[in-house]
DOTIZA-953263 format. One record per residue (C-alpha): residue number from 1; x, y, z; chain; residue in one letter. Coordinates in nm, 4 decimals, m for minus. Example, Ala and Ser with C-alpha at 12.3 -4.5 7.8 and 13.67 -1.06 7.14 Angstrom:
<pts>
{banu:1	X:1.2300	Y:m0.4500	Z:0.7800	torpa:A	zati:a}
{banu:2	X:1.3670	Y:m0.1060	Z:0.7140	torpa:A	zati:s}
</pts>
This chain:
<pts>
{banu:1	X:0.7477	Y:1.3286	Z:m1.0845	torpa:A	zati:m}
{banu:2	X:1.0198	Y:1.3728	Z:m1.3464	torpa:A	zati:v}
{banu:3	X:1.2123	Y:1.6995	Z:m1.3223	torpa:A	zati:n}
{banu:4	X:1.2531	Y:1.8476	Z:m1.6740	torpa:A	zati:p}
{banu:5	X:1.5983	Y:1.9737	Z:m1.5778	torpa:A	zati:a}
{banu:6	X:1.7185	Y:1.6169	Z:m1.5325	torpa:A	zati:e}
{banu:7	X:1.6930	Y:1.5514	Z:m1.9053	torpa:A	zati:g}
{banu:8	X:1.5244	Y:1.2084	Z:m1.8996	torpa:A	zati:a}
{banu:9	X:1.2007	Y:1.2089	Z:m2.0976	torpa:A	zati:a}
{banu:10	X:0.8956	Y:1.1044	Z:m1.8939	torpa:A	zati:p}
{banu:11	X:0.6501	Y:0.8481	Z:m2.0229	torpa:A	zati:r}
{banu:12	X:0.3486	Y:1.0673	Z:m1.9418	torpa:A	zati:v}
{banu:13	X:0.2879	Y:1.4396	Z:m1.9948	torpa:A	zati:s}
{banu:14	X:m0.0061	Y:1.5968	Z:m1.8079	torpa:A	zati:v}
{banu:15	X:m0.1207	Y:1.9117	Z:m1.9886	torpa:A	zati:i}
{banu:16	X:m0.3391	Y:2.1658	Z:m1.8067	torpa:A	zati:i}
{banu:17	X:m0.4736	Y:2.4691	Z:m1.9962	torpa:A	zati:p}
{banu:18	X:m0.5447	Y:2.7570	Z:m1.7588	torpa:A	zati:n}
{banu:19	X:m0.7107	Y:3.0971	Z:m1.7797	torpa:A	zati:w}
{banu:20	X:m0.7458	Y:3.3023	Z:m1.4613	torpa:A	zati:n}
{banu:21	X:m0.7878	Y:2.9861	Z:m1.2589	torpa:A	zati:g}
{banu:22	X:m0.5152	Y:2.9991	Z:m0.9934	torpa:A	zati:w}
{banu:23	X:m0.7498	Y:2.9389	Z:m0.6987	torpa:A	zati:e}
{banu:24	X:m0.8733	Y:2.6159	Z:m0.8584	torpa:A	zati:l}
{banu:25	X:m0.5439	Y:2.5260	Z:m1.0208	torpa:A	zati:l}
{banu:26	X:m0.3499	Y:2.5108	Z:m0.6952	torpa:A	zati:r}
{banu:27	X:m0.5425	Y:2.2139	Z:m0.5437	torpa:A	zati:p}
{banu:28	X:m0.5333	Y:2.0468	Z:m0.8855	torpa:A	zati:c}
{banu:29	X:m0.1537	Y:2.0629	Z:m0.8898	torpa:A	zati:l}
{banu:30	X:m0.1333	Y:1.9536	Z:m0.5274	torpa:A	zati:e}
{banu:31	X:m0.3282	Y:1.6391	Z:m0.6196	torpa:A	zati:s}
{banu:32	X:m0.0769	Y:1.5633	Z:m0.8946	torpa:A	zati:l}
{banu:33	X:0.2035	Y:1.5777	Z:m0.6399	torpa:A	zati:r}
{banu:34	X:0.0297	Y:1.2897	Z:m0.4616	torpa:A	zati:q}
{banu:35	X:0.0206	Y:1.0533	Z:m0.7596	torpa:A	zati:q}
{banu:36	X:0.1456	Y:0.6985	Z:m0.7023	torpa:A	zati:t}
{banu:37	X:0.2803	Y:0.6897	Z:m1.0600	torpa:A	zati:y}
{banu:38	X:0.5928	Y:0.9057	Z:m1.0804	torpa:A	zati:r}
{banu:39	X:0.7227	Y:0.8936	Z:m1.4393	torpa:A	zati:n}
{banu:40	X:0.5354	Y:1.2017	Z:m1.5572	torpa:A	zati:f}
{banu:41	X:0.5722	Y:1.5731	Z:m1.6151	torpa:A	zati:e}
{banu:42	X:0.3176	Y:1.8516	Z:m1.5709	torpa:A	zati:v}
{banu:43	X:0.2814	Y:2.1345	Z:m1.8225	torpa:A	zati:i}
{banu:44	X:0.0576	Y:2.4265	Z:m1.7263	torpa:A	zati:v}
{banu:45	X:m0.0370	Y:2.6264	Z:m2.0348	torpa:A	zati:v}
{banu:46	X:m0.1451	Y:2.9718	Z:m1.9263	torpa:A	zati:d}
{banu:47	X:m0.3761	Y:3.1479	Z:m2.1730	torpa:A	zati:n}
{banu:48	X:m0.2683	Y:3.5055	Z:m2.0920	torpa:A	zati:a}
{banu:49	X:m0.4257	Y:3.5085	Z:m1.7445	torpa:A	zati:s}
{banu:50	X:m0.4599	Y:3.8348	Z:m1.5550	torpa:A	zati:s}
{banu:51	X:m0.4573	Y:3.6699	Z:m1.2086	torpa:A	zati:d}
{banu:52	X:m0.0807	Y:3.6036	Z:m1.2030	torpa:A	zati:n}
{banu:53	X:m0.1353	Y:3.2294	Z:m1.2502	torpa:A	zati:s}
{banu:54	X:0.1919	Y:3.1656	Z:m1.4321	torpa:A	zati:a}
{banu:55	X:0.4033	Y:3.3345	Z:m1.1644	torpa:A	zati:a}
{banu:56	X:0.2147	Y:3.1555	Z:m0.8869	torpa:A	zati:e}
{banu:57	X:0.2763	Y:2.8154	Z:m1.0452	torpa:A	zati:v}
{banu:58	X:0.6461	Y:2.8907	Z:m1.0861	torpa:A	zati:r}
{banu:59	X:0.6702	Y:3.0026	Z:m0.7227	torpa:A	zati:a}
{banu:60	X:0.4729	Y:2.7201	Z:m0.5604	torpa:A	zati:h}
{banu:61	X:0.5321	Y:2.4318	Z:m0.8021	torpa:A	zati:f}
{banu:62	X:0.8851	Y:2.4774	Z:m0.9382	torpa:A	zati:p}
{banu:63	X:0.9055	Y:2.1154	Z:m1.0550	torpa:A	zati:e}
{banu:64	X:0.6258	Y:2.1820	Z:m1.3071	torpa:A	zati:m}
{banu:65	X:0.6638	Y:2.3474	Z:m1.6451	torpa:A	zati:r}
{banu:66	X:0.4797	Y:2.6669	Z:m1.7367	torpa:A	zati:v}
{banu:67	X:0.4032	Y:2.7799	Z:m2.0913	torpa:A	zati:l}
{banu:68	X:0.2804	Y:3.1401	Z:m2.0772	torpa:A	zati:a}
{banu:69	X:0.0981	Y:3.2252	Z:m2.4001	torpa:A	zati:l}
{banu:70	X:0.0674	Y:3.5821	Z:m2.5225	torpa:A	zati:g}
{banu:71	X:m0.3062	Y:3.5579	Z:m2.5870	torpa:A	zati:h}
{banu:72	X:m0.6039	Y:3.3423	Z:m2.4912	torpa:A	zati:n}
{banu:73	X:m0.6355	Y:3.0819	Z:m2.7635	torpa:A	zati:g}
{banu:74	X:m0.9018	Y:2.8869	Z:m2.5759	torpa:A	zati:g}
{banu:75	X:m0.8965	Y:2.5294	Z:m2.4585	torpa:A	zati:y}
{banu:76	X:m0.8003	Y:2.3766	Z:m2.7922	torpa:A	zati:s}
{banu:77	X:m0.5017	Y:2.6032	Z:m2.8606	torpa:A	zati:a}
{banu:78	X:m0.3874	Y:2.5745	Z:m2.4997	torpa:A	zati:g}
{banu:79	X:m0.3926	Y:2.1953	Z:m2.5160	torpa:A	zati:c}
{banu:80	X:m0.2116	Y:2.1975	Z:m2.8501	torpa:A	zati:n}
{banu:81	X:0.0647	Y:2.4219	Z:m2.7166	torpa:A	zati:a}
{banu:82	X:0.1128	Y:2.1702	Z:m2.4370	torpa:A	zati:g}
{banu:83	X:0.1077	Y:1.8773	Z:m2.6784	torpa:A	zati:i}
{banu:84	X:0.3773	Y:2.0341	Z:m2.8965	torpa:A	zati:y}
{banu:85	X:0.5982	Y:2.0987	Z:m2.5914	torpa:A	zati:a}
{banu:86	X:0.5367	Y:1.7620	Z:m2.4240	torpa:A	zati:a}
{banu:87	X:0.7995	Y:1.4899	Z:m2.4048	torpa:A	zati:r}
{banu:88	X:0.5836	Y:1.1926	Z:m2.3057	torpa:A	zati:g}
{banu:89	X:0.4457	Y:0.9144	Z:m2.5225	torpa:A	zati:d}
{banu:90	X:0.1158	Y:0.9380	Z:m2.3336	torpa:A	zati:i}
{banu:91	X:m0.0441	Y:1.2844	Z:m2.3455	torpa:A	zati:l}
{banu:92	X:m0.2969	Y:1.3502	Z:m2.0694	torpa:A	zati:v}
{banu:93	X:m0.5342	Y:1.6472	Z:m2.0892	torpa:A	zati:m}
{banu:94	X:m0.6649	Y:1.7780	Z:m1.7570	torpa:A	zati:l}
{banu:95	X:m0.8965	Y:2.0663	Z:m1.6707	torpa:A	zati:n}
{banu:96	X:m0.7672	Y:2.3143	Z:m1.4146	torpa:A	zati:n}
{banu:97	X:m1.0867	Y:2.2822	Z:m1.2065	torpa:A	zati:d}
{banu:98	X:m1.0250	Y:1.9185	Z:m1.1145	torpa:A	zati:t}
{banu:99	X:m0.8552	Y:1.7150	Z:m0.8443	torpa:A	zati:e}
{banu:100	X:m0.7085	Y:1.3728	Z:m0.9161	torpa:A	zati:a}
{banu:101	X:m0.7298	Y:1.0578	Z:m0.7084	torpa:A	zati:d}
{banu:102	X:m0.3750	Y:0.9427	Z:m0.6177	torpa:A	zati:p}
{banu:103	X:m0.4007	Y:0.6397	Z:m0.8478	torpa:A	zati:g}
{banu:104	X:m0.5394	Y:0.8313	Z:m1.1471	torpa:A	zati:w}
{banu:105	X:m0.2330	Y:0.8363	Z:m1.3752	torpa:A	zati:i}
{banu:106	X:m0.1366	Y:0.4814	Z:m1.2793	torpa:A	zati:q}
{banu:107	X:m0.4810	Y:0.3535	Z:m1.3815	torpa:A	zati:a}
{banu:108	X:m0.4692	Y:0.5293	Z:m1.7205	torpa:A	zati:l}
{banu:109	X:m0.1209	Y:0.3964	Z:m1.7992	torpa:A	zati:v}
{banu:110	X:m0.2086	Y:0.0412	Z:m1.6975	torpa:A	zati:e}
{banu:111	X:m0.5244	Y:0.0476	Z:m1.9115	torpa:A	zati:a}
{banu:112	X:m0.3336	Y:0.1607	Z:m2.2211	torpa:A	zati:l}
{banu:113	X:m0.0737	Y:m0.1097	Z:m2.1550	torpa:A	zati:d}
{banu:114	X:m0.3495	Y:m0.3730	Z:m2.1290	torpa:A	zati:r}
{banu:115	X:m0.5208	Y:m0.2487	Z:m2.4457	torpa:A	zati:c}
{banu:116	X:m0.2496	Y:m0.1775	Z:m2.7050	torpa:A	zati:p}
{banu:117	X:m0.5130	Y:m0.1235	Z:m2.9754	torpa:A	zati:e}
{banu:118	X:m0.6677	Y:0.1685	Z:m2.7827	torpa:A	zati:a}
{banu:119	X:m0.5631	Y:0.5165	Z:m2.8859	torpa:A	zati:g}
{banu:120	X:m0.7021	Y:0.6838	Z:m2.5747	torpa:A	zati:s}
{banu:121	X:m0.8235	Y:0.6166	Z:m2.2219	torpa:A	zati:a}
{banu:122	X:m1.1182	Y:0.7959	Z:m2.0598	torpa:A	zati:a}
{banu:123	X:m1.1259	Y:0.8814	Z:m1.6907	torpa:A	zati:s}
{banu:124	X:m1.4179	Y:0.8436	Z:m1.4514	torpa:A	zati:r}
{banu:125	X:m1.5069	Y:1.2038	Z:m1.3691	torpa:A	zati:m}
{banu:126	X:m1.7142	Y:1.2601	Z:m1.0538	torpa:A	zati:m}
{banu:127	X:m1.8916	Y:1.5728	Z:m0.9295	torpa:A	zati:i}
{banu:128	X:m1.6567	Y:1.7480	Z:m0.6885	torpa:A	zati:y}
{banu:129	X:m1.9215	Y:1.8444	Z:m0.4335	torpa:A	zati:r}
{banu:130	X:m2.1025	Y:1.5090	Z:m0.4444	torpa:A	zati:d}
{banu:131	X:m1.8455	Y:1.2409	Z:m0.5073	torpa:A	zati:r}
{banu:132	X:m2.1024	Y:0.9649	Z:m0.5498	torpa:A	zati:s}
{banu:133	X:m2.2436	Y:1.1273	Z:m0.8669	torpa:A	zati:i}
{banu:134	X:m2.0920	Y:1.0843	Z:m1.2125	torpa:A	zati:i}
{banu:135	X:m2.0031	Y:1.3696	Z:m1.4407	torpa:A	zati:h}
{banu:136	X:m1.8562	Y:1.1535	Z:m1.7184	torpa:A	zati:s}
{banu:137	X:m1.7910	Y:0.7827	Z:m1.7577	torpa:A	zati:a}
{banu:138	X:m1.6496	Y:0.8507	Z:m2.1019	torpa:A	zati:g}
{banu:139	X:m1.8355	Y:1.0306	Z:m2.3788	torpa:A	zati:d}
{banu:140	X:m2.1108	Y:0.9022	Z:m2.6054	torpa:A	zati:l}
{banu:141	X:m2.2387	Y:1.0171	Z:m2.9434	torpa:A	zati:y}
{banu:142	X:m2.5924	Y:0.9678	Z:m3.0700	torpa:A	zati:r}
{banu:143	X:m2.7069	Y:0.8922	Z:m3.4211	torpa:A	zati:r}
{banu:144	X:m2.8974	Y:1.2234	Z:m3.4151	torpa:A	zati:d}
{banu:145	X:m2.5676	Y:1.4171	Z:m3.4071	torpa:A	zati:g}
{banu:146	X:m2.5641	Y:1.5039	Z:m3.0360	torpa:A	zati:s}
{banu:147	X:m2.2868	Y:1.4285	Z:m2.7891	torpa:A	zati:a}
{banu:148	X:m2.3193	Y:1.3671	Z:m2.4167	torpa:A	zati:d}
{banu:149	X:m2.1394	Y:1.2316	Z:m2.1120	torpa:A	zati:s}
{banu:150	X:m2.2054	Y:0.8681	Z:m2.0223	torpa:A	zati:r}
{banu:151	X:m2.3706	Y:0.8364	Z:m1.6848	torpa:A	zati:g}
{banu:152	X:m2.3972	Y:1.2094	Z:m1.6216	torpa:A	zati:v}
{banu:153	X:m2.5866	Y:1.2853	Z:m1.2958	torpa:A	zati:w}
{banu:154	X:m2.6156	Y:0.9128	Z:m1.2213	torpa:A	zati:q}
{banu:155	X:m2.4891	Y:0.7536	Z:m0.8982	torpa:A	zati:p}
{banu:156	X:m2.1718	Y:0.5542	Z:m0.9477	torpa:A	zati:y}
{banu:157	X:m2.2350	Y:0.1835	Z:m0.9922	torpa:A	zati:g}
{banu:158	X:m2.3241	Y:m0.0671	Z:m1.2665	torpa:A	zati:p}
{banu:159	X:m2.2695	Y:m0.0375	Z:m1.5593	torpa:A	zati:p}
{banu:160	X:m2.0311	Y:0.2528	Z:m1.5040	torpa:A	zati:y}
{banu:161	X:m1.8025	Y:0.0512	Z:m1.2794	torpa:A	zati:d}
{banu:162	X:m1.6998	Y:m0.1713	Z:m1.5723	torpa:A	zati:e}
{banu:163	X:m1.4043	Y:m0.1115	Z:m1.8026	torpa:A	zati:e}
{banu:164	X:m1.5250	Y:m0.1048	Z:m2.1615	torpa:A	zati:r}
{banu:165	X:m1.4791	Y:0.0621	Z:m2.4966	torpa:A	zati:y}
{banu:166	X:m1.6680	Y:0.3890	Z:m2.5453	torpa:A	zati:v}
{banu:167	X:m1.7020	Y:0.6517	Z:m2.8152	torpa:A	zati:f}
{banu:168	X:m1.4362	Y:0.8737	Z:m2.6554	torpa:A	zati:g}
{banu:169	X:m1.3045	Y:1.0479	Z:m2.3476	torpa:A	zati:g}
{banu:170	X:m1.4086	Y:1.3841	Z:m2.2092	torpa:A	zati:c}
{banu:171	X:m1.1300	Y:1.6325	Z:m2.2840	torpa:A	zati:g}
{banu:172	X:m1.1336	Y:1.7399	Z:m1.9206	torpa:A	zati:g}
{banu:173	X:m0.9461	Y:1.4246	Z:m1.8144	torpa:A	zati:a}
{banu:174	X:m0.8309	Y:1.1917	Z:m2.0914	torpa:A	zati:v}
{banu:175	X:m0.5092	Y:1.0192	Z:m2.2010	torpa:A	zati:a}
{banu:176	X:m0.4054	Y:1.0034	Z:m2.5667	torpa:A	zati:y}
{banu:177	X:m0.1261	Y:0.8049	Z:m2.7226	torpa:A	zati:r}
{banu:178	X:0.1209	Y:1.0338	Z:m2.8952	torpa:A	zati:r}
{banu:179	X:0.1193	Y:0.7923	Z:m3.1895	torpa:A	zati:a}
{banu:180	X:m0.2530	Y:0.8516	Z:m3.2357	torpa:A	zati:m}
{banu:181	X:m0.2215	Y:1.2308	Z:m3.2205	torpa:A	zati:i}
{banu:182	X:0.0620	Y:1.2192	Z:m3.4734	torpa:A	zati:e}
{banu:183	X:m0.1564	Y:1.0080	Z:m3.7036	torpa:A	zati:a}
{banu:184	X:m0.4826	Y:1.2067	Z:m3.6871	torpa:A	zati:i}
{banu:185	X:m0.3715	Y:1.5520	Z:m3.5716	torpa:A	zati:g}
{banu:186	X:m0.4247	Y:1.7461	Z:m3.2498	torpa:A	zati:a}
{banu:187	X:m0.7266	Y:1.9577	Z:m3.1520	torpa:A	zati:f}
{banu:188	X:m0.8853	Y:2.1822	Z:m3.4142	torpa:A	zati:e}
{banu:189	X:m0.8025	Y:2.5262	Z:m3.2745	torpa:A	zati:e}
{banu:190	X:m1.0816	Y:2.7086	Z:m3.4582	torpa:A	zati:r}
{banu:191	X:m1.3284	Y:2.5358	Z:m3.2263	torpa:A	zati:f}
{banu:192	X:m1.1725	Y:2.7537	Z:m2.9502	torpa:A	zati:f}
{banu:193	X:m1.3573	Y:2.5686	Z:m2.6728	torpa:A	zati:m}
{banu:194	X:m1.6244	Y:2.2972	Z:m2.6411	torpa:A	zati:y}
{banu:195	X:m1.6714	Y:1.9971	Z:m2.8732	torpa:A	zati:c}
{banu:196	X:m1.3050	Y:1.9962	Z:m2.9771	torpa:A	zati:e}
{banu:197	X:m1.2736	Y:1.6674	Z:m2.7880	torpa:A	zati:d}
{banu:198	X:m1.5813	Y:1.5282	Z:m2.9686	torpa:A	zati:v}
{banu:199	X:m1.4216	Y:1.6176	Z:m3.3016	torpa:A	zati:d}
{banu:200	X:m1.0970	Y:1.4468	Z:m3.1985	torpa:A	zati:l}
{banu:201	X:m1.2900	Y:1.1401	Z:m3.0786	torpa:A	zati:n}
{banu:202	X:m1.4594	Y:1.1154	Z:m3.4169	torpa:A	zati:w}
{banu:203	X:m1.1304	Y:1.1426	Z:m3.6026	torpa:A	zati:r}
{banu:204	X:m0.9768	Y:0.8759	Z:m3.3798	torpa:A	zati:a}
{banu:205	X:m1.2665	Y:0.6368	Z:m3.4290	torpa:A	zati:q}
{banu:206	X:m1.2719	Y:0.6909	Z:m3.8049	torpa:A	zati:l}
{banu:207	X:m0.9013	Y:0.6059	Z:m3.8231	torpa:A	zati:a}
{banu:208	X:m0.9453	Y:0.2892	Z:m3.6154	torpa:A	zati:g}
{banu:209	X:m0.8276	Y:0.4091	Z:m3.2720	torpa:A	zati:w}
{banu:210	X:m1.0819	Y:0.2990	Z:m3.0072	torpa:A	zati:p}
{banu:211	X:m1.1118	Y:0.4480	Z:m2.6583	torpa:A	zati:c}
{banu:212	X:m1.1108	Y:0.2486	Z:m2.3346	torpa:A	zati:i}
{banu:213	X:m1.3071	Y:0.3778	Z:m2.0337	torpa:A	zati:y}
{banu:214	X:m1.1166	Y:0.3236	Z:m1.7071	torpa:A	zati:v}
{banu:215	X:m1.3420	Y:0.3413	Z:m1.3972	torpa:A	zati:p}
{banu:216	X:m1.0421	Y:0.3177	Z:m1.1628	torpa:A	zati:s}
{banu:217	X:m0.8961	Y:0.6427	Z:m1.3073	torpa:A	zati:a}
{banu:218	X:m1.0895	Y:0.8880	Z:m1.0890	torpa:A	zati:v}
{banu:219	X:m1.1102	Y:1.2661	Z:m1.1199	torpa:A	zati:i}
{banu:220	X:m1.3256	Y:1.5098	Z:m0.9203	torpa:A	zati:y}
{banu:221	X:m1.4578	Y:1.7984	Z:m1.1287	torpa:A	zati:h}
{banu:222	X:m1.5976	Y:2.1365	Z:m1.0233	torpa:A	zati:h}
{banu:223	X:m1.8009	Y:2.1641	Z:m1.3473	torpa:A	zati:l}
{banu:224	X:m1.7443	Y:2.4632	Z:m1.5762	torpa:A	zati:s}
{banu:225	X:m1.5774	Y:2.6666	Z:m1.3043	torpa:A	zati:a}
{banu:226	X:m1.3772	Y:2.8537	Z:m1.5692	torpa:A	zati:t}
{banu:227	X:m1.6430	Y:2.8461	Z:m1.8411	torpa:A	zati:g}
{banu:228	X:m2.0155	Y:2.7863	Z:m1.8907	torpa:A	zati:g}
{banu:229	X:m2.3237	Y:3.0047	Z:m1.9258	torpa:A	zati:g}
{banu:230	X:m2.3904	Y:3.1930	Z:m2.2456	torpa:A	zati:a}
{banu:231	X:m2.0300	Y:3.1495	Z:m2.3609	torpa:A	zati:l}
{banu:232	X:m2.0616	Y:2.7716	Z:m2.3498	torpa:A	zati:a}
{banu:233	X:m2.4050	Y:2.7795	Z:m2.5115	torpa:A	zati:s}
{banu:234	X:m2.2743	Y:2.9711	Z:m2.8118	torpa:A	zati:y}
{banu:235	X:m1.9737	Y:2.7481	Z:m2.8725	torpa:A	zati:y}
{banu:236	X:m2.1666	Y:2.4255	Z:m2.8193	torpa:A	zati:v}
{banu:237	X:m2.4407	Y:2.5449	Z:m3.0562	torpa:A	zati:g}
{banu:238	X:m2.1880	Y:2.6291	Z:m3.3263	torpa:A	zati:r}
{banu:239	X:m1.9337	Y:2.3541	Z:m3.2773	torpa:A	zati:n}
{banu:240	X:m2.1855	Y:2.0693	Z:m3.2614	torpa:A	zati:a}
{banu:241	X:m2.2800	Y:2.1551	Z:m3.6206	torpa:A	zati:l}
{banu:242	X:m1.9144	Y:2.1789	Z:m3.7196	torpa:A	zati:w}
{banu:243	X:m1.8573	Y:1.8279	Z:m3.5831	torpa:A	zati:v}
{banu:244	X:m2.1409	Y:1.6886	Z:m3.7958	torpa:A	zati:i}
{banu:245	X:m2.0086	Y:1.8562	Z:m4.1096	torpa:A	zati:v}
{banu:246	X:m1.6482	Y:1.7521	Z:m4.0483	torpa:A	zati:r}
{banu:247	X:m1.6852	Y:1.4029	Z:m3.9091	torpa:A	zati:d}
{banu:248	X:m2.0199	Y:1.2301	Z:m3.9574	torpa:A	zati:y}
{banu:249	X:m1.9744	Y:0.9639	Z:m4.2320	torpa:A	zati:p}
{banu:250	X:m2.1760	Y:1.0236	Z:m4.5494	torpa:A	zati:s}
{banu:251	X:m2.3204	Y:0.6714	Z:m4.5488	torpa:A	zati:s}
{banu:252	X:m2.4654	Y:0.7293	Z:m4.2011	torpa:A	zati:l}
{banu:253	X:m2.5785	Y:1.0839	Z:m4.2846	torpa:A	zati:l}
{banu:254	X:m2.7979	Y:0.9373	Z:m4.5590	torpa:A	zati:k}
{banu:255	X:m2.9516	Y:0.7060	Z:m4.3007	torpa:A	zati:r}
{banu:256	X:m2.9960	Y:0.9481	Z:m4.0095	torpa:A	zati:y}
{banu:257	X:m3.0255	Y:1.2992	Z:m4.1564	torpa:A	zati:w}
{banu:258	X:m3.3880	Y:1.3268	Z:m4.0468	torpa:A	zati:r}
{banu:259	X:m3.2912	Y:1.2498	Z:m3.6858	torpa:A	zati:s}
{banu:260	X:m3.0103	Y:1.5048	Z:m3.7038	torpa:A	zati:i}
{banu:261	X:m3.2418	Y:1.7781	Z:m3.8340	torpa:A	zati:l}
{banu:262	X:m3.5025	Y:1.6920	Z:m3.5723	torpa:A	zati:a}
{banu:263	X:m3.2421	Y:1.7141	Z:m3.2962	torpa:A	zati:s}
{banu:264	X:m3.1206	Y:2.0556	Z:m3.4112	torpa:A	zati:q}
{banu:265	X:m3.4751	Y:2.1835	Z:m3.4422	torpa:A	zati:w}
{banu:266	X:m3.5546	Y:2.0536	Z:m3.0921	torpa:A	zati:r}
{banu:267	X:m3.2561	Y:2.2479	Z:m2.9532	torpa:A	zati:i}
{banu:268	X:m3.3630	Y:2.5625	Z:m3.1410	torpa:A	zati:a}
{banu:269	X:m3.7263	Y:2.5288	Z:m3.0269	torpa:A	zati:r}
{banu:270	X:m3.6221	Y:2.4960	Z:m2.6633	torpa:A	zati:q}
{banu:271	X:m3.4032	Y:2.8042	Z:m2.6993	torpa:A	zati:a}
{banu:272	X:m3.6851	Y:3.0001	Z:m2.8610	torpa:A	zati:l}
{banu:273	X:m3.9135	Y:2.9151	Z:m2.5694	torpa:A	zati:r}
{banu:274	X:m3.6535	Y:3.0597	Z:m2.3322	torpa:A	zati:a}
{banu:275	X:m3.5511	Y:3.3476	Z:m2.5598	torpa:A	zati:i}
{banu:276	X:m3.5302	Y:3.5994	Z:m2.2750	torpa:A	zati:r}
{banu:277	X:m3.2368	Y:3.4105	Z:m2.1282	torpa:A	zati:g}
{banu:278	X:m2.8808	Y:3.4895	Z:m2.2343	torpa:A	zati:k}
{banu:279	X:m2.7885	Y:3.1236	Z:m2.2718	torpa:A	zati:a}
{banu:280	X:m3.0887	Y:3.0549	Z:m2.4981	torpa:A	zati:a}
{banu:281	X:m3.0044	Y:3.3481	Z:m2.7257	torpa:A	zati:r}
{banu:282	X:m2.6418	Y:3.2365	Z:m2.7334	torpa:A	zati:a}
{banu:283	X:m2.7478	Y:2.8878	Z:m2.8424	torpa:A	zati:t}
{banu:284	X:m2.9444	Y:3.0317	Z:m3.1340	torpa:A	zati:l}
{banu:285	X:m2.6539	Y:3.2563	Z:m3.2336	torpa:A	zati:r}
{banu:286	X:m2.4245	Y:2.9555	Z:m3.2201	torpa:A	zati:g}
{banu:287	X:m2.6524	Y:2.7458	Z:m3.4393	torpa:A	zati:q}
{banu:288	X:m2.6793	Y:3.0287	Z:m3.6908	torpa:A	zati:l}
{banu:289	X:m2.3019	Y:3.0767	Z:m3.6941	torpa:A	zati:a}
{banu:290	X:m2.2566	Y:2.7030	Z:m3.7462	torpa:A	zati:g}
{banu:291	X:m2.4958	Y:2.7003	Z:m4.0412	torpa:A	zati:l}
{banu:292	X:m2.3363	Y:3.0041	Z:m4.2040	torpa:A	zati:l}
{banu:293	X:m1.9804	Y:2.8740	Z:m4.1696	torpa:A	zati:t}
{banu:294	X:m2.0141	Y:2.4971	Z:m4.2117	torpa:A	zati:c}
{banu:295	X:m1.9131	Y:2.5168	Z:m4.5787	torpa:A	zati:w}
{banu:296	X:m1.5620	Y:2.6145	Z:m4.4678	torpa:A	zati:r}
{banu:297	X:m1.5051	Y:2.2615	Z:m4.3418	torpa:A	zati:w}
{banu:298	X:m1.5742	Y:2.0760	Z:m4.6661	torpa:A	zati:l}
{banu:299	X:m1.2047	Y:2.0464	Z:m4.7533	torpa:A	zati:g}
{banu:300	X:m1.1232	Y:1.9281	Z:m4.4017	torpa:A	zati:a}
{banu:301	X:m1.4103	Y:1.6812	Z:m4.4246	torpa:A	zati:r}
{banu:302	X:m1.2631	Y:1.5186	Z:m4.7344	torpa:A	zati:r}
{banu:303	X:m0.9274	Y:1.4773	Z:m4.5603	torpa:A	zati:a}
{banu:304	X:m1.0848	Y:1.3389	Z:m4.2400	torpa:A	zati:i}
{banu:305	X:m1.3092	Y:1.0928	Z:m4.4204	torpa:A	zati:q}
{banu:306	X:m1.0140	Y:0.9750	Z:m4.6314	torpa:A	zati:a}
{banu:307	X:m0.8586	Y:0.8430	Z:m4.3087	torpa:A	zati:q}
{banu:308	X:m1.1565	Y:0.6185	Z:m4.2396	torpa:A	zati:r}
{banu:309	X:m1.0607	Y:0.2589	Z:m4.1615	torpa:A	zati:r}
{banu:310	X:m1.3784	Y:0.1195	Z:m4.0023	torpa:A	zati:v}
{banu:311	X:m1.7175	Y:0.0012	Z:m4.1280	torpa:A	zati:s}
{banu:312	X:m2.0695	Y:0.1332	Z:m4.0883	torpa:A	zati:d}
{banu:313	X:m2.1426	Y:m0.1734	Z:m3.8771	torpa:A	zati:e}
{banu:314	X:m1.8699	Y:m0.0710	Z:m3.6342	torpa:A	zati:y}
{banu:315	X:m2.0141	Y:0.2791	Z:m3.5990	torpa:A	zati:f}
{banu:316	X:m2.3629	Y:0.1405	Z:m3.5487	torpa:A	zati:e}
{banu:317	X:m2.2200	Y:m0.0566	Z:m3.2562	torpa:A	zati:s}
{banu:318	X:m2.0700	Y:0.2470	Z:m3.0806	torpa:A	zati:i}
{banu:319	X:m2.3276	Y:0.5175	Z:m3.1546	torpa:A	zati:l}
{banu:320	X:m2.6249	Y:0.5572	Z:m2.9222	torpa:A	zati:e}
</pts>
């Protein structure tokens, strides 16, 4: 691992946003110490934790950088702070509730070297407590405006053991080229958390930066150990609508708007059936917030769509 005090810029910067996650963060950082690839730095971005995370990292992992923010800006702002401070040409986002296989960084770097046209590389994320089950083999996006993880809850094996292009990488363990981020912009911080990676994947694809899924780049994930529940339901409900408004091409909206409406109504109907639950009510609040605020993104939509470099036929080939 490159020591920042030595002055030489690393090729890879691993950026870990953290909020009150020291107990999970420590084994995550230990796994990075075991990486076979060594030309990288680690930046822990602490979102104003109250569990002394920043001091613990400095004490136990002095070779790693700590950015202690004055407030909790969420996942997107935490990642962006790390991106702006990073020195590497490959920017790797990593959740704090993960542990990396020793060859993880090496596999991501080699994949990007093999595929110079790719703007990002998606990891194979496995369930921490059952390491034969997939959490994400890259991300997918459906024509009905819903996002999901490829292979989620499936046992590892064909077709998820094959390297291939996918819609995007899960933000919990993904490598981005700095050149791509400079071209399309970093995470949209107003998303706060959830779907900010879907938005970035859309912007990358629109601008002609594909994503390669790398099954040999293995991460073990605890699953929403520092998030989830009603909080996640609200942000997913809201931000999924924001993604559609910001990113979904107009030509495809004309073709699939009925499917998109049907999908949103299906989500709302399921929430209404479970209305006594906090997560269900949060989903409905999120959908309502998304509807009431989607007009704010019209200017951003024009700018995003102006960067489009690929055809409808290409999107038909990558959407589910």
